[in-house]
N, C-alpha and C positions, 0 to 999 in steps of 0.2 A: 523658381529657384535659380539662383545664379550658378553658372558653371564653375567647377573647381579650377584652380590654376593649372592642374595637370590636363584638364579638358581643354583649356585655352591653348596650352602648348600643342596638344594633339591637333586642334583645329588649325593652328598656325602652320604646322608641318603638313597638313592635309593627310594625317595618319600615315604618311609615307616613311617607312622605316629606313629608307636609303637616303632621304633628304638630309642635307647638312646646311645649317644656317650659321652665319657669322654673327658677331655681337651687334653690328649695325642692323642687320635684318631682325634679330630678336628684339632689339630696343624699339625699332619702328613698328614691328608687328604687335608688340605687347604694351606699348606706351599708354594707351587709353584703356587698358583692361586690367592692369595690375598696379598696386600701390607703388609709387616711385622708389621708395626705400627698398622694397622687396625686389623690384626690377634691378636696381643698382647692385644688390647682393648677387642676383643671378648672373648679371653681366660680369661681375668680378670673379665669380666662381668659374664661369666659362673661360675667362682670360687666364685664370690660374691653371687650367688644364694644359696650356701651351699649344693647343690646337687652334688653327685659324677659324675652324667651323666645327660645330658639334651636331650629332644626330639626335633624333627625338629621345631615344633611350637615355643618352648621356644628359641631355637637357633636363629630362624628368628626374633623373637621379640627383642631379645638382640642385634642382628646385626642392626636392624632398630633404636634402641635406642642409638647406639654409633655414629651415623652419625652427 
């Protein structure tokens, strides 16, 4: 069974609640694991927060919001 997109994010962050990733790190880390259109939406959602980097909780919430 394939991992969910939320599981892919958690793996990328190493399940570290304090880690913050910028859009470049997210794009590079998820490029081969998620559909390009969905990744573009996630990156756009991260950029819309106005923060240069987001934590796992924020990234997961943004991912849930773009479905």
